[in-house]
C-alpha positions in Angstrom: 85.7 95.7 33.2 84.0 98.2 36.3 83.5 101.4 34.6 83.5 103.5 37.4 87.2 102.8 38.0 88.3 105.1 35.3 88.0 108.3 35.6 87.4 109.4 31.8 88.3 113.2 31.0 85.4 114.2 28.7 83.2 116.8 30.0 83.1 119.2 33.2 80.1 117.7 33.8 81.4 114.3 34.3 85.0 115.4 36.1 82.8 116.7 38.7 81.2 113.5 39.5 84.2 111.7 39.1 85.7 113.7 42.5 81.9 113.1 43.8 82.3 109.5 43.1 86.2 109.5 44.8 85.4 111.6 47.4 82.3 109.6 48.5 85.1 106.2 48.3 87.6 108.5 49.9 85.3 108.8 53.1 84.4 104.8 53.2 87.5 103.1 52.5 85.9 100.0 54.1 83.2 100.2 52.3 85.3 100.8 49.1 87.4 97.6 50.1 84.4 95.3 50.5 81.9 96.4 46.9 85.2 97.2 44.1 87.9 94.3 46.0 86.3 91.9 47.3 87.8 92.5 50.6 86.1 92.8 54.2 87.6 93.6 56.8 87.5 92.5 60.3 87.6 94.6 63.4 91.0 96.1 64.1 91.5 95.5 60.0 88.8 98.3 59.5 90.6 101.3 62.1 93.4 101.1 59.5 91.7 101.5 56.6 89.5 104.5 58.1 92.1 105.9 59.7 93.3 109.2 58.7 96.4 109.5 60.5 99.9 110.4 58.8 101.8 107.9 60.7 100.8 104.9 61.5 102.5 101.3 62.9 101.1 97.8 62.5 102.7 95.1 64.6 101.0 91.9 63.8 101.6 88.2 63.7 101.9 86.5 60.3 98.4 85.7 58.9 96.6 88.6 60.0 96.7 90.2 56.5 99.3 93.4 57.1 100.1 93.5 53.6 96.7 93.0 51.9 95.2 95.7 54.6 98.2 98.0 52.9 97.4 97.6 49.4 94.0 98.0 49.8 94.9 100.9 51.7 97.7 102.2 48.9 94.9 101.3 45.8 92.3 103.2 47.4 94.3 106.3 47.8 95.8 106.1 44.7 92.1 106.2 42.8 91.0 109.2 45.0 93.8 111.2 44.7 94.8 111.5 41.1 98.7 111.8 40.4 99.2 110.4 43.5 102.7 108.4 44.0 102.6 105.4 46.4 106.0 104.0 47.4 106.5 100.1 48.5 110.0 99.6 50.2 110.4 95.7 52.0 113.7 94.0 52.7 114.3 92.4 49.6 113.0 92.9 45.4 111.1 89.7 45.9 108.6 90.7 48.8 108.1 94.2 46.7 106.7 91.9 44.4 104.8 90.1 46.1 102.8 92.8 47.6 102.2 94.6 43.9 101.4 91.1 42.6 98.5 91.2 45.8 98.1 94.7 44.5 97.2 92.9 41.1 95.5 90.5 42.5 92.3 92.8 44.2 92.4 95.1 41.3 91.6 91.8 38.9 88.8 91.0 41.1 87.6 94.5 40.6 87.8 93.4 37.3 91.1 96.1 36.3 93.9 95.2 34.8 96.9 96.3 36.4 99.9 97.9 33.5 103.0 99.2 34.7 104.6 102.5 34.4 106.7 102.3 31.8 109.6 103.6 33.9 110.0 100.3 37.0 109.6 97.4 37.0 108.0 96.7 40.1 105.0 99.2 38.9 100.7 99.4 39.1 99.6 102.9 36.7 96.4 104.2 37.0 94.5 105.9 34.4 94.0 109.1 36.7 98.1 110.1 36.6 98.6 107.5 39.9 101.1 104.9 40.6 102.0 102.4 43.4 105.9 101.5 42.6 107.9 98.8 44.7 111.0 98.9 45.7 113.6 96.6 46.7 115.8 96.9 49.9 118.9 98.6 48.6 119.4 102.1 49.9 121.0 103.0 46.8 118.2 102.1 44.7 115.5 104.0 46.4 116.3 107.2 46.4 115.3 109.8 43.2 111.4 109.4 43.9 109.6 112.8 45.2 107.0 114.1 46.2 105.8 110.9 47.9 102.1 111.1 48.6 102.2 107.5 50.6 105.2 105.6 51.8 104.5 101.5 53.4 106.9 100.0 54.7 106.7 96.7 54.6 107.8 93.4 57.4 110.3 97.0 58.1 111.6 95.1 61.3 113.6 93.6 58.9 114.6 96.8 56.6 117.9 98.4 57.8 118.0 101.5 59.2 120.0 103.1 57.1 117.3 102.4 53.8 115.3 103.9 56.2 116.6 106.5 56.8 117.4 107.2 52.8 113.5 106.9 52.5 111.7 109.5 54.8 113.0 112.3 53.1 110.9 111.6 49.9 107.7 112.5 52.3 109.0 115.8 52.9 107.5 117.9 49.8 104.5 116.4 49.3 103.7 116.2 53.6 103.4 112.5 52.5 101.6 109.3 54.6 104.0 107.0 55.9 102.6 103.7 57.7 105.1 100.7 58.7 104.0 97.0 58.7 105.7 93.6 60.4 105.9 91.1 62.7 108.1 92.3 65.8 112.0 91.0 65.7 114.9 92.0 67.9 115.0 95.2 70.9 116.7 97.3 68.5 116.3 99.5 64.5 113.3 101.7 63.9 110.5 99.6 64.0 111.3 98.7 67.8 112.4 102.6 68.2 109.1 103.6 66.8 107.0 101.5 68.9 108.1 101.6 72.0 108.9 105.8 71.6 106.9 106.9 68.6 104.9 109.2 70.4 100.9 110.2 70.0 102.1 110.7 66.6 101.2 107.5 65.5 98.6 105.3 64.9 99.7 102.0 66.7 98.3 98.4 66.2 99.0 95.1 68.0 97.3 92.4 67.0 98.6 89.1 68.6 97.3 85.4 66.2 95.4 84.7 69.8 93.1 87.5 69.0 92.6 86.6 65.1 90.0 84.2 65.2 91.3 83.3 61.5 93.8 81.1 63.4 93.0 78.2 64.7 94.4 77.8 68.2 95.6 74.0 67.2 98.0 76.0 64.6 99.2 78.0 67.4 100.0 75.3 69.5 102.2 73.5 66.6 104.1 76.6 66.0 105.1 76.7 69.7 106.0 72.8 69.5 108.1 73.3 66.2 110.0 76.3 66.6 110.1 76.9 70.2 108.3 79.7 73.1 111.0 82.7 71.5 110.3 82.6 67.9 106.4 82.4 68.9 106.9 84.6 71.0 107.9 86.8 68.2 105.6 85.8 65.3 102.4 85.4 66.7 102.5 87.2 69.3 103.9 90.5 68.3 106.8 90.7 71.2 110.0 92.1 70.9 112.7 89.8 72.0 117.0 90.6 72.5 118.8 88.4 70.4 120.5 86.7 74.0 124.0 88.1 72.8 123.5 91.1 74.9 124.8 91.1 78.8 121.9 93.2 79.7 117.7 93.3 78.5 117.4 96.2 76.8 113.7 96.2 78.5 115.4 95.9 81.9 118.3 98.9 80.7 114.9 101.3 79.3 113.4 101.2 82.8 116.5 101.4 84.8 116.6 105.3 83.5 115.8 108.0 84.5 115.5 111.0 83.0 115.2 113.2 86.6 119.1 112.4 87.3 121.1 115.4 86.2 124.6 114.2 85.5 128.2 114.6 88.1 130.0 117.6 87.3 133.4 117.0 88.1 
């Protein structure tokens, strides 16, 4: 086990050295991921890991590494900020569990055994008091946490708006960061609205499969033939598509809107 991971409270000098080491790690999350966790990021993944944005949204192809990048970011955050709470939400408990499993796999690469916090079934506690807690996709069970330092919503395009509304207030007191990650779904819901209209406060990263060297062209051709063009465009080209139930295309309606047109007064 690599002792550099654990912050030991033995003397003021050691505490100062630990704080300086943490500060150095915080300055270079990419190098931290490579040296400690065995994860070498590609160009776009580096943008996410190096970002200091308080709001981020990842619209990425399947198998790009969204969850892995977010898990690295969560571990780095928990390690460098003692006593911090990282909250992970997803559409289901199984998916949150998979995220926590990925966290534990990365920790094991660093020679660290993940342990629960003793309160939450899906959790990892760090010796510096930080925690990473996973939530199931149920509105009622997502309440009760406060002073969240970092919130990650995985498969966000499949998370219900009411759950998103229930989670956001947990960021209020601590001024926590919020990152959304997903492949696209339909042209509705908070993930779509933020991607299209979120404004400059959001760091936006789009990564289609055609720009990911790890995904073979032959495989993409198979996926088009197997699932059809619409599904392929959503899952691999990061495009939001209508469900086909609406009379008018959502994008067409948005382009037709003109804020300068005044309402007719009768």
